[in-house]
C-alpha positions as CSV (number, residue, x, y, z in Angstrom):
1,M,30.8,-78.5,-4.9
2,S,28.1,-77.8,-2.3
3,L,30.2,-75.3,-0.2
4,E,30.9,-72.9,-3.6
5,L,27.1,-72.7,-3.6
6,N,26.8,-71.9,-0.7
7,E,29.2,-68.9,-1.3
8,V,27.0,-68.3,-4.3
9,D,24.0,-68.0,-2.7
10,Q,25.4,-65.9,-0.1
11,A,26.7,-63.4,-2.3
12,I,23.3,-63.3,-3.9
13,E,21.3,-62.7,-0.6
14,V,23.9,-59.9,0.4
15,A,23.5,-58.2,-3.1
16,F,19.7,-58.6,-2.9
17,K,19.9,-56.7,0.3
18,E,22.2,-54.2,-1.2
19,A,19.7,-53.6,-3.9
20,S,16.7,-53.7,-1.8
21,A,18.7,-50.4,0.7
22,V,19.1,-48.7,-2.2
23,E,16.3,-49.2,-4.0
24,T,14.3,-48.6,-0.8
25,F,16.0,-45.4,-0.7
26,A,15.5,-44.3,-4.0
27,R,12.0,-44.4,-3.9
28,R,11.8,-42.4,-0.6
29,L,14.0,-40.0,-2.3
30,E,11.6,-40.2,-5.6
31,E,8.5,-39.8,-3.4
32,R,9.9,-36.5,-1.3
33,I,10.7,-35.1,-5.2
34,S,7.5,-35.9,-6.2
35,Q,5.9,-33.6,-4.0
36,I,7.0,-31.2,-5.5
37,E,4.3,-29.7,-7.7
38,G,5.5,-30.2,-11.7
39,A,8.4,-32.2,-10.3
40,R,7.2,-35.9,-11.0
41,R,7.0,-35.6,-14.5
42,L,11.0,-34.7,-14.8
43,L,12.3,-37.0,-12.7
44,P,15.2,-39.2,-14.8
45,P,14.5,-42.5,-15.3
46,R,16.3,-45.7,-13.4
47,K,16.0,-49.1,-13.1
48,Y,15.5,-51.5,-9.6
49,G,18.2,-51.1,-6.9
50,Q,20.4,-48.3,-8.3
51,P,20.2,-44.8,-7.2
52,I,18.8,-41.9,-8.4
53,D,21.1,-40.0,-11.1
54,T,21.6,-36.5,-9.5
55,K,24.1,-35.9,-12.2
56,A,20.8,-35.6,-14.5
57,I,18.8,-34.0,-11.8
58,R,21.5,-31.0,-11.9
59,A,21.7,-31.2,-15.5
60,N,17.7,-30.4,-15.4
61,L,17.5,-27.0,-14.9
62,S,13.6,-27.2,-14.6
63,L,14.0,-29.6,-12.0
64,S,16.4,-28.4,-10.2
65,T,14.6,-25.0,-10.0
66,L,11.7,-26.2,-8.4
67,I,13.9,-28.3,-6.0
68,M,15.8,-25.5,-4.7
69,R,12.7,-23.4,-4.5
70,D,11.0,-26.1,-2.3
71,S,13.6,-27.5,-0.1
72,A,16.8,-26.6,1.1
73,E,18.4,-29.1,2.9
74,L,17.4,-31.3,-0.4
75,S,18.8,-29.3,-2.5
76,H,21.6,-29.3,-0.3
77,Y,21.8,-33.1,-0.5
78,L,21.5,-33.2,-4.0
79,G,24.5,-30.8,-4.6
80,L,22.3,-28.2,-6.5
81,D,24.1,-24.7,-7.0
82,P,22.0,-21.7,-6.2
83,S,23.1,-20.0,-9.4
84,I,20.6,-22.5,-11.4
85,K,17.6,-20.7,-9.7
86,R,19.2,-17.5,-10.2
87,R,19.9,-18.2,-13.7
88,M,16.4,-19.5,-14.6
89,D,14.7,-16.7,-12.9
90,E,16.6,-14.7,-15.3
91,E,15.9,-16.6,-18.4
92,R,12.5,-16.5,-17.5
93,E,12.3,-12.6,-17.0
94,A,14.0,-12.1,-20.2
95,Q,11.5,-14.4,-21.8
96,K,8.9,-12.6,-20.7
97,M,10.4,-9.0,-21.5
98,R,10.8,-10.5,-25.4
99,A,7.0,-11.4,-25.1
100,E,6.5,-8.4,-24.5
101,A,8.5,-6.5,-26.5
102,L,6.5,-8.4,-29.4
103,A,3.2,-7.7,-28.0
104,Y,3.9,-3.7,-28.2
105,V,5.7,-3.5,-31.4
106,S,2.6,-5.8,-33.0
107,R,0.4,-3.1,-30.9
108,L,2.5,-0.5,-32.5
109,F,2.0,-1.6,-36.0
110,D,-1.6,-2.3,-35.6
111,A,-2.0,1.5,-34.5
112,A,0.2,3.0,-36.9
113,E,-2.4,0.6,-39.3
114,A,-5.2,2.4,-37.9
115,G,-3.7,6.1,-37.9
116,A,-3.2,6.4,-34.3
117,V,-0.4,8.7,-33.5
118,L,1.9,9.0,-30.6
119,W,0.7,11.0,-27.3
120,G,3.1,13.7,-26.3
121,D,4.3,14.3,-22.7
122,A,1.4,16.9,-22.0
123,L,-1.6,14.8,-23.3
124,L,-0.1,11.7,-21.0
125,I,-0.1,13.7,-18.5
126,K,-3.5,15.2,-19.0
127,R,-5.3,12.3,-19.8
128,F,-4.2,10.3,-17.1
129,I,-5.0,13.1,-14.2
130,S,-8.2,13.2,-16.2
131,Q,-9.0,8.9,-15.2
132,C,-8.1,10.2,-11.8
133,S,-11.1,12.5,-11.5
134,R,-12.8,9.8,-12.0
135,T,-11.3,7.6,-8.6
136,G,-10.1,10.0,-6.5
137,S,-10.9,13.8,-5.1
138,K,-9.3,16.8,-6.3
139,A,-6.9,16.6,-3.6
140,T,-5.6,13.7,-5.3
141,Q,-5.4,15.1,-8.7
142,D,-3.4,18.2,-7.2
143,G,-1.2,15.8,-5.7
144,Y,-0.6,13.9,-8.6
145,R,-0.1,16.7,-10.7
146,F,2.8,18.0,-8.2
147,E,4.7,14.9,-8.0
148,I,4.7,14.5,-11.6
149,R,5.8,18.5,-12.2
150,E,8.7,17.3,-9.7
151,F,9.9,14.5,-12.0
152,T,9.5,16.1,-15.2
153,R,12.2,19.0,-13.7
154,W,14.6,16.2,-12.4
155,R,14.2,14.2,-16.1
156,D,14.7,18.2,-17.5
157,R,17.8,18.9,-15.9
158,H,19.5,15.7,-16.7
159,H,17.9,14.1,-19.8
160,P,15.9,17.0,-21.3
161,H,15.7,14.8,-24.5
162,L,14.0,12.3,-23.4
163,H,10.0,12.3,-23.7
164,L,8.3,10.5,-20.6
165,R,7.8,7.4,-22.8
166,E,11.6,6.8,-23.4
167,I,12.2,6.6,-19.4
168,N,14.0,3.2,-18.9
169,P,14.5,1.2,-15.6
170,A,18.5,2.5,-15.1
171,F,16.7,6.4,-15.6
172,C,14.2,5.7,-13.0
173,Q,16.5,3.7,-10.5
174,D,19.0,7.0,-10.6
175,W,16.1,9.2,-9.9
176,V,14.8,6.6,-6.9
177,S,18.9,6.8,-5.8
178,Q,19.1,10.2,-5.3
179,L,16.0,10.7,-3.5
180,R,17.1,8.2,-1.0
181,E,20.0,10.3,-0.3
182,Q,17.7,13.3,0.4
183,V,15.9,11.4,3.2
184,E,19.2,10.3,4.4
185,A,20.5,13.3,4.6
186,G,17.3,14.6,6.2
187,L,16.3,16.9,3.4
188,M,13.3,14.8,2.3
189,K,10.7,12.6,4.8
190,P,10.3,9.3,4.3
191,R,6.2,10.4,3.6
192,T,7.4,12.8,0.8
193,F,9.4,9.5,-0.5
194,N,6.7,7.1,-1.0
195,R,4.6,9.6,-2.1
196,R,6.3,10.7,-4.9
197,I,7.0,7.3,-5.9
198,A,3.7,5.8,-5.5
199,A,2.6,8.7,-7.9
200,I,5.2,8.0,-10.7
201,S,4.5,4.4,-10.6
202,S,1.0,5.2,-11.1
203,L,1.7,7.4,-13.8
204,Y,3.5,4.3,-15.5
205,R,1.6,1.6,-14.5
206,W,-1.7,2.7,-16.6
207,A,0.3,4.4,-19.1
208,S,1.8,0.5,-20.0
209,E,-1.7,-1.0,-19.9
210,P,-2.1,-3.0,-23.1
211,S,-5.4,-1.2,-24.0
212,R,-3.7,2.1,-24.3
213,S,-0.2,1.6,-24.8
214,A,0.3,1.6,-28.8
215,V,-1.0,5.4,-28.0
216,T,1.1,6.2,-25.0
217,G,4.7,4.8,-26.3
218,V,5.0,2.8,-22.8
219,P,5.7,-0.9,-23.2
220,R,6.4,-1.1,-19.2
221,N,6.8,-0.2,-15.5
222,P,10.1,1.2,-15.7
223,M,10.1,1.8,-12.0
224,P,11.9,-0.2,-9.6
225,P,10.2,-2.8,-7.5
226,R,9.9,-2.3,-3.7
227,S,11.2,1.0,-3.9
228,M,9.1,2.3,-0.7
229,L,10.5,3.0,2.6
230,M,9.2,2.2,6.2
231,A,8.0,5.8,7.1
232,S,7.4,6.0,11.3
233,K,4.2,7.2,12.4
234,S,4.7,11.3,13.0
235,T,1.2,11.9,13.8
236,R,0.6,11.7,17.6
237,P,-2.6,11.6,19.5
238,L,-3.4,14.4,22.2
239,T,-3.5,12.9,25.6
240,A,-7.3,13.2,27.1
241,E,-5.9,15.7,29.0
242,Q,-4.2,17.8,26.4
243,F,-7.9,17.8,24.4
244,G,-9.6,19.0,27.8
245,L,-7.1,21.7,27.8
246,L,-7.8,22.8,24.4
247,M,-11.5,22.7,24.3
248,A,-11.1,24.9,27.7
249,A,-9.1,27.3,26.3
250,I,-12.1,28.2,23.7
251,T,-14.8,28.0,26.4
252,R,-12.8,31.1,27.9
253,A,-12.4,32.6,25.0
254,A,-16.1,32.4,24.0
255,H,-17.0,35.7,25.3
256,L,-14.2,37.6,23.4
257,D,-14.0,36.3,20.8
258,P,-17.2,35.5,18.1
259,N,-16.0,32.5,16.5
260,A,-15.4,30.7,19.4
261,Q,-18.8,28.8,19.2
262,R,-18.2,27.4,15.7
263,D,-14.2,26.5,16.3
264,Y,-15.7,25.0,19.4
265,V,-18.3,22.4,17.8
266,L,-15.5,22.8,14.7
267,I,-12.9,21.0,16.6
268,K,-14.9,18.7,19.3
269,G,-17.2,17.9,16.5
270,A,-13.8,16.3,14.2
271,Y,-12.4,14.4,16.9
272,L,-15.9,13.0,18.4
273,L,-16.8,12.1,14.4
274,G,-13.1,10.8,13.9
275,C,-13.6,12.5,10.2
276,R,-10.7,13.8,8.1
277,V,-10.5,17.3,7.1
278,S,-12.0,17.2,3.7
279,E,-14.9,15.3,5.6
280,I,-16.1,17.6,8.0
281,A,-15.2,21.1,5.9
282,V,-18.2,19.3,3.5
283,I,-21.0,18.9,6.0
284,R,-24.1,20.4,4.7
285,W,-27.1,20.0,7.6
286,G,-28.8,17.8,5.2
287,D,-26.4,15.3,6.5
288,I,-26.9,15.3,9.8
289,E,-30.2,13.5,10.7
290,A,-32.0,13.0,14.3
291,L,-33.0,9.7,15.3
292,D,-35.0,8.2,18.4
293,D,-31.8,7.0,20.2
294,G,-29.6,10.1,18.8
295,G,-28.3,10.8,15.1
296,Q,-26.3,10.0,12.4
297,I,-24.0,12.1,9.9
298,H,-23.5,11.2,6.3
299,L,-19.8,12.1,5.3
300,I,-18.4,11.9,1.8
301,G,-15.1,10.4,2.3
302,K,-12.0,9.8,-0.3
303,G,-13.0,8.8,-3.5
304,S,-16.2,10.2,-3.0
305,K,-16.8,6.7,-0.8
306,R,-20.3,8.1,1.5
307,R,-20.6,6.2,4.9
308,T,-23.0,6.7,7.5
309,V,-21.6,7.4,11.2
310,R,-24.1,7.1,14.8
311,V,-24.1,9.7,16.9
312,S,-25.0,10.4,20.3
313,P,-27.5,12.9,21.5
314,A,-25.0,14.7,23.3
315,T,-23.0,14.7,19.6
316,L,-26.2,15.8,18.1
317,G,-27.1,18.6,20.0
318,L,-23.5,20.0,20.0
319,F,-23.9,20.4,16.0
320,Q,-27.5,21.3,16.2
321,G,-26.2,24.1,19.1
322,L,-24.7,26.4,15.7
323,G,-28.1,27.0,15.0
324,R,-29.8,24.8,11.8
325,G,-29.7,26.0,8.6
326,D,-31.2,24.6,5.0
327,A,-30.2,21.2,3.9
328,E,-28.1,22.2,0.9
329,D,-26.4,24.8,3.5
330,F,-22.9,24.0,4.7
331,V,-22.2,23.4,8.4
332,F,-19.2,25.7,8.3
333,P,-19.3,27.8,5.7
334,S,-16.7,29.9,4.7
335,P,-16.6,33.6,6.3
336,R,-15.1,35.2,2.9
337,R,-16.6,33.4,0.1
338,D,-19.6,31.1,-0.7
339,G,-18.7,27.6,-0.2
340,H,-17.4,25.6,2.9
341,F,-14.3,26.2,4.9
342,T,-11.3,24.8,3.9
343,R,-8.5,22.8,4.7
344,Q,-5.8,25.6,5.3
345,A,-8.8,27.7,7.2
346,I,-9.4,24.6,9.6
347,G,-6.2,24.4,10.0
348,D,-5.3,28.0,10.9
349,V,-8.2,27.2,13.4
350,C,-6.6,24.3,15.1
351,R,-2.9,25.7,15.3
352,K,-4.7,29.4,16.5
353,W,-6.7,27.3,19.3
354,G,-3.4,25.0,20.3
355,R,-1.4,27.7,21.1
356,A,-3.7,29.4,23.1
357,A,-3.6,26.3,25.3
358,G,0.1,26.0,24.8
359,F,0.8,23.2,22.3
360,H,1.1,22.5,18.8
361,V,-2.2,20.8,17.0
362,H,-3.5,20.4,13.8
363,P,-6.4,18.6,12.6
364,H,-5.3,15.4,11.4
365,Q,-4.3,15.1,15.2
366,L,-8.1,14.9,16.0
367,R,-8.6,11.9,13.8
368,H,-5.8,9.9,15.4
369,S,-7.0,11.2,18.9
370,H,-10.2,9.8,18.4
371,A,-8.6,6.7,17.1
372,T,-6.5,5.8,20.3
373,H,-9.1,6.9,22.9
374,A,-11.7,5.1,21.1
375,V,-9.2,1.6,21.8
376,Q,-8.4,2.8,25.1
377,R,-12.3,3.1,26.3
378,G,-12.4,-0.7,24.8
379,V,-13.8,-0.3,20.8
380,D,-12.7,-3.0,18.9
381,V,-11.0,-2.1,15.8
382,F,-13.6,-3.4,13.2
383,T,-16.2,-0.9,14.5
384,L,-13.5,1.8,14.8
385,Q,-12.3,0.9,10.8
386,A,-16.1,1.6,10.2
387,T,-16.1,4.6,11.4
388,L,-13.0,5.6,10.1
389,G,-14.2,4.7,7.1
390,H,-10.7,2.6,6.5
391,S,-10.8,0.2,3.6
392,S,-8.7,-2.3,5.6
393,S,-7.7,-2.7,9.5
394,A,-4.3,-2.8,8.9
395,T,-4.8,1.2,8.0
396,T,-6.5,1.6,11.3
397,G,-3.9,-0.1,13.4
398,H,-1.7,2.7,12.3
399,Y,-3.9,5.3,13.9
400,V,-3.4,4.0,17.4
401,A,-0.8,5.3,19.2
402,S,0.1,2.3,22.3
403,N,0.3,3.0,26.4
404,P,3.9,2.1,27.0
405,R,2.3,1.5,30.4
406,D,0.1,-0.5,29.6
407,S,-0.1,-4.2,28.0
408,S,-2.2,-6.8,27.5
409,C,-0.8,-9.0,30.1
410,F,-2.6,-7.0,32.6
411,R,-5.5,-8.5,31.3
412,F,-5.2,-12.1,32.2
413,D,-4.2,-11.3,36.2
């Protein structure tokens, strides 16, 4: 009898140890899952000594999705199917689209009761370009206008019966695919592709905002996400030697060309300021201010944003050498009409003296050259960012060309 009791005690002890081991592992697994935000309340109930019900976890789509998003190893251990997450994402997107559709229909009814009329294509484009005038320059407006015109031309060739508000994602995906084919065939540059995609996305993003979608008739942005291409950096800065040759070419022609002095100040001034073509074109004499330790020049950048660039006495003297005019006079007036030098005219000046020096020069190259040479001279990126007028230091990085013969490793010798 005592032998039988001992066997029972041993069996109980073995069962208890097994249950304890299962319980310990189950609790650890529950603790791991509970670390995932929102997962604790979805865990299936269980009794002491029982393992976690993995079948119940797999059946719970919400819990499965949370686990798969957090840990691939845990998902694999629990035998979760990756297609579950995909189905959940699709369902979530479908719910979002249904909600947007209901909200859009509701806004249409409200607009109809108020007597609102849907805008036609011409009015939609006009209003969009008009709001651009409050945030961007005339060049920005012209750029949007051109890209939208190219888009509508493509629409007219393939779907002439559709209004802009009736364009759907499939149509836009087809258009984007054809543009990609042009890029791959070398018929379009990646930068042109990106500019066109960005312009149309901006149009539809603006038109689909809830505050105006009832009158534009655009329920959502039909442009496919993540359509942009990586554009190669096409602008190469001038080397210090090339810039010296460029200035020497203008100096040699000073006694023959009456515009040589103006062109010298224009090109060297743009390089020293690191400014955009549109910025140096509109500088007035009132924007140039002398100080005790040099001077400062006030520039009008993109979106009519103003910034002030401190300059050395030499740079200040460079501009004043032209003969200071009235405060409202342009430093570089147009020789043909009232107003200032145009971007095209400045481009012509750069190309003219580039040919004289023996290589191609365009205005934006001077800005890139300033950025690269400044970094080579030890200027920190944040000072350079402020000088160039960039809102992000990442943009400044695109302007700086690395030196293949240099390395940060040299700084540790």
